[in-house]
Each structure stands twice: as structure tokens, then as C-alpha cells.
VOSE-454699 format. One record per residue: z, y, x of N, C-alpha, C in turn. Coordinates in steps of 0.05 Angstrom, whole numbers, padded with zeros to 5 digits, always signed. Example, Ala and Ser with C-alpha at 12.3 -4.5 7.8 and 13.67 -1.06 7.14 Angstrom:
+00156-00114+00264+00156-00090+00246+00156-00066+00264;+00142-00045+00257+00143-00021+00273+00157+00001+00258;
% end
This chain:
+01202+00405+00294+01178+00404+00310+01155+00419+00297;+01155+00417+00272+01133+00430+00257+01135+00460+00262;+01159+00471+00263+01162+00499+00268+01152+00507+00296;+01158+00491+00315+01150+00496+00343+01120+00496+00345;+01107+00476+00333+01078+00474+00334+01066+00499+00320;+01077+00507+00298+01066+00530+00283+01068+00556+00300;+01091+00558+00313+01095+00582+00330+01076+00582+00353;+01072+00558+00366+01053+00557+00388+01025+00562+00379;+01018+00549+00357+00990+00553+00348+00986+00581+00338;+01007+00593+00327+01005+00621+00318+00999+00640+00342;+01013+00636+00364+01008+00653+00387+00981+00646+00399;+00975+00620+00401+00949+00613+00411+00926+00622+00393;+00932+00621+00367+00912+00630+00348+00905+00659+00351;+00925+00676+00357+00920+00705+00361+00904+00709+00386;+00911+00695+00407+00897+00699+00432+00868+00691+00430;+00863+00668+00417+00835+00660+00414+00820+00678+00395;+00834+00690+00375+00821+00709+00357+00812+00734+00373;+00829+00742+00392+00821+00765+00408+00798+00759+00426;+00797+00734+00436+00774+00726+00453+00749+00723+00437;+00751+00715+00413+00727+00709+00397+00714+00734+00385;+00726+00757+00389+00714+00782+00378+00687+00787+00391;+00685+00778+00415+00659+00781+00429+00652+00810+00434;+00628+00818+00426+00619+00845+00432+00620+00864+00409;+00637+00859+00390+00638+00876+00366+00648+00904+00372;+00666+00907+00392+00677+00933+00398+00663+00947+00421;+00641+00937+00430+00627+00949+00453+00617+00977+00444;+00622+00997+00461+00612+01024+00456+00631+01041+00439;+00653+01029+00430+00672+01044+00413+00684+01068+00428;+00690+01065+00453+00701+01087+00469+00681+01110+00472;+00656+01103+00476+00636+01123+00479+00632+01139+00453;+00633+01125+00431+00630+01139+00405+00654+01157+00400;+00678+01147+00406+00702+01164+00402+00701+01189+00420;+00692+01185+00445+00690+01208+00463+00670+01228+00453;+00647+01219+00444+00627+01238+00433+00638+01252+00409;+00654+01239+00393+00665+01252+00369+00686+01274+00377;+00700+01270+00399+00720+01289+00407+00709+01311+00425;+00685+01308+00435+00674+01328+00454+00673+01356+00442;+00664+01361+00417+00664+01389+00407+00692+01401+00406;+00712+01385+00400+00740+01395+00399+00750+01401+00427;+00743+01385+00446+00750+01390+00474+00738+01416+00484;+00712+01420+00478+00698+01445+00486+00711+01469+00472;+00717+01467+00447+00729+01489+00432+00756+01496+00444;+00772+01477+00451+00798+01482+00463+00795+01495+00490;+00775+01487+00505+00770+01499+00531+00762+01529+00528;+00746+01535+00508+00738+01563+00503+00761+01580+00495;+00778+01569+00478+00802+01584+00469+00821+01590+00493;+00825+01570+00510+00842+01573+00533+00830+01593+00553;+00804+01593+00556+00791+01612+00574+00794+01641+00563;+00791+01644+00537+00795+01670+00524+00823+01680+00528;+00843+01662+00526+00871+01670+00531+00874+01679+00560;+00860+01666+00579+00861+01674+00607+00849+01702+00610;+00827+01707+00596+00815+01734+00597+00834+01756+00586;+00849+01749+00566+00868+01769+00555+00889+01775+00575;+00900+01754+00588+00920+01758+00609+00910+01774+00632;+00885+01768+00640+00873+01783+00663+00869+01812+00655;+00862+01817+00630+00858+01845+00621+00884+01860+00623;+00907+01848+00615+00933+01861+00618+00938+01869+00647;+00932+01851+00665+00936+01856+00694+00918+01879+00703;+00893+01878+00696+00874+01899+00704+00882+01926+00693;+00890+01928+00668+00897+01953+00656+00921+01966+00670;+00942+01950+00675+00965+01960+00689+00959+01969+00717;+00943+01954+00732+00936+01961+00759+00918+01986+00760;+00899+01988+00742+00881+02011+00741+00897+02037+00734;+00916+02035+00715+00932+02058+00709+00950+02066+00732;+00961+02047+00747+00977+02053+00770+00961+02067+00792;+00938+02057+00798+00921+02070+00818+00912+02098+00809;+00905+02100+00784+00897+02127+00774+00919+02147+00775;+00944+02139+00768+00967+02157+00770+00973+02165+00798;+00971+02147+00817+00976+02153+00845+00955+02172+00856;+00929+02167+00849+00908+02185+00859+00911+02213+00846;+00917+02214+00821+00920+02240+00807+00944+02256+00817;+00966+02242+00824+00990+02257+00833+00986+02268+00861;+00969+02256+00877+00965+02265+00905+00942+02283+00909;+00926+02288+00888+00902+02304+00891+00909+02334+00892;+00897+02348+00910+00901+02377+00912+00886+02392+00890;+00860+02384+00886+00843+02396+00866+00831+02375+00849;+00825+02381+00824+00812+02363+00805+00827+02337+00803;+00852+02339+00796+00869+02315+00795+00859+02296+00773;+00848+02307+00751+00838+02290+00729+00814+02272+00738;+00796+02284+00754+00774+02269+00764+00783+02248+00784;+00801+02255+00802+00812+02236+00821+00826+02213+00807;+00840+02219+00786+00854+02198+00770+00834+02179+00757;+00814+02191+00745+00794+02174+00731+00778+02157+00750;+00769+02168+00772+00754+02153+00792+00771+02131+00805;+00797+02137+00810+00815+02117+00821+00820+02094+00802;+00822+02100+00776+00827+02080+00756+00803+02062+00753;+00779+02073+00754+00755+02057+00749+00744+02043+00774;+00753+02050+00797+00741+02041+00822+00741+02010+00824;+00763+01997+00819+00765+01968+00824+00761+01951+00799;+00754+01963+00777+00750+01947+00752+00723+01932+00753;+00723+01907+00745+00698+01892+00743+00680+01905+00722;+00654+01900+00723+00635+01913+00705+00641+01907+00676;+00649+01882+00669+00654+01875+00641+00676+01892+00629;+00695+01901+00645+00717+01917+00635+00711+01947+00638;+00697+01955+00659+00692+01983+00665+00674+01996+00645;+00656+01981+00632+00637+01993+00613+00651+02005+00589;+00673+01993+00580+00686+02003+00556+00714+02015+00562;+00719+02021+00587+00746+02032+00595+00748+02061+00586;+00772+02067+00577+00779+02094+00569+00803+02103+00586;+00800+02123+00602+00821+02132+00620+00831+02160+00611;+00857+02163+00608+00869+02188+00600+00889+02196+00622;+00886+02219+00633+00904+02228+00655+00917+02255+00646;+00942+02258+00652+00955+02284+00646+00980+02287+00663;+00987+02312+00666+01011+02319+00680+01034+02321+00660;+01055+02307+00665+01078+02307+00647+01104+02313+00661;+01111+02338+00664+01136+02345+00678+01133+02340+00708;+01151+02323+00719+01149+02317+00747+01133+02292+00753;+01121+02281+00732+01105+02257+00735+01076+02262+00728;+01058+02248+00741+01030+02248+00733+01025+02221+00720;+01016+02222+00695+01014+02198+00679+00985+02191+00674;+00979+02165+00675+00952+02155+00670+00954+02132+00650;+00936+02132+00630+00935+02111+00610+00906+02100+00611;+00904+02074+00613+00878+02060+00613+00877+02041+00590;+00856+02043+00574+00851+02025+00552+00827+02008+00559;+00830+01981+00558+00809+01963+00564+00803+01945+00540;+00778+01940+00535+00770+01921+00514+00768+01893+00527;+00779+01873+00513+00778+01846+00524+00750+01835+00519;+00736+01827+00541+00709+01816+00538+00711+01788+00524;+00691+01782+00509+00690+01757+00494+00671+01738+00509;+00680+01714+00513+00665+01694+00528+00639+01686+00514;+00641+01681+00488+00618+01674+00472+00616+01695+00449;+00600+01715+00451+00599+01737+00432+00593+01728+00403;+00576+01709+00399+00569+01701+00371+00590+01684+00358;+00607+01671+00374+00627+01652+00364+00650+01667+00350;+00663+01685+00364+00684+01701+00352+00686+01727+00368;+00696+01748+00355+00699+01774+00368+00727+01783+00363;+00743+01786+00385+00771+01794+00382+00774+01824+00376;+00756+01840+00387+00758+01869+00383+00786+01879+00389;+00796+01871+00412+00824+01878+00419+00823+01896+00443;+00840+01916+00442+00843+01934+00465+00871+01930+00477;+00872+01930+00504+00896+01928+00519+00902+01955+00532;+00926+01964+00530+00933+01991+00541+00952+01987+00565;+00945+02000+00587+00962+02001+00611+00970+02030+00616;+00996+02034+00621+01006+02061+00626+01022+02061+00652;+01019+02082+00668+01034+02085+00693+01039+02114+00698;+01059+02119+00714+01066+02146+00723+01073+02146+00752;+01067+02169+00765+01072+02172+00793+01084+02200+00797;+01105+02202+00814+01117+02229+00818+01097+02248+00831;+01098+02273+00822+01079+02293+00833+01086+02298+00863;+01066+02299+00879+01069+02306+00907+01067+02336+00910;+01086+02348+00922+01086+02377+00926+01074+02383+00954;+01060+02405+00955+01048+02414+00980+01066+02435+00992;+01074+02429+01016+01091+02449+01030+01074+02461+01053;+01075+02488+01054+01058+02502+01074+01075+02510+01097;
% end
């Protein structure tokens, strides 16, 4: 019987100890959340920068494709048509530093677009990364 009473009182003792803590832990969750907030913000910034890198890959490929198609179909000034086509749909943050190279290569008209990845917070970190997109389009021949 002594063992049974000890076991019961042990369980009851733990429960009453939890009840008797009162307000000692009040606000602990708020303090922990405030402590983690800078890490949460930093992770969000890094994820957003990764999204910008992926979007830059997409923009570079699309701009090169449009530039190559415009250049291959142009009758005159194919280089100007290629450059204008490549830069037309780029957002301002990417268009400012875009480098477009257009050239005729055999039966293909090739366009290469280099874009600099914009940085979300310039003072925090600078990637200084360039993404290159390359595309080719078959030359269109004019038949008279």
C-alpha cells in the first residue's frame, strides 16, 4: 500500500506543481518570438533573393529568344531589331544593366542576353552575379 500511495501522490504532486507555477511563464512565448524575428526576416530575404535569381534566368532566356526571332526576320538593321526586341519586355530593374549581343551564325541568327541579378537590399549583400541567356532562330529568306 505504501507503494500505491507514493505513486498516487507522485502523480498528484506533479500535477499540483504544474498548477502552482502561477504566472512565472507568462510572456515567454512573446520573448521567444521576438528573439526569432530577425532570423525569420533574414530567411525571408534570402528566399526572395533566390526567387529573383530564378526570375532572372527566365527573363534572360525569354529576352534572347525574342531578340533572335526579331533579328532573323528583319530585312534591314537586324542588329537593331534584335536589340530592341530583347529589351522590349524587360522590367526596368533588369533593363538598366542588360547587355545584348546579336550576330548571324551560319543559318541561325543568335542572340545572347546578359542580365545582372538585382539585389533586394543593396547594403546587406551584393551578389554581383550575371545570368546569361542564349537563343538562336533560323534565318528567314526573302523570296521575290
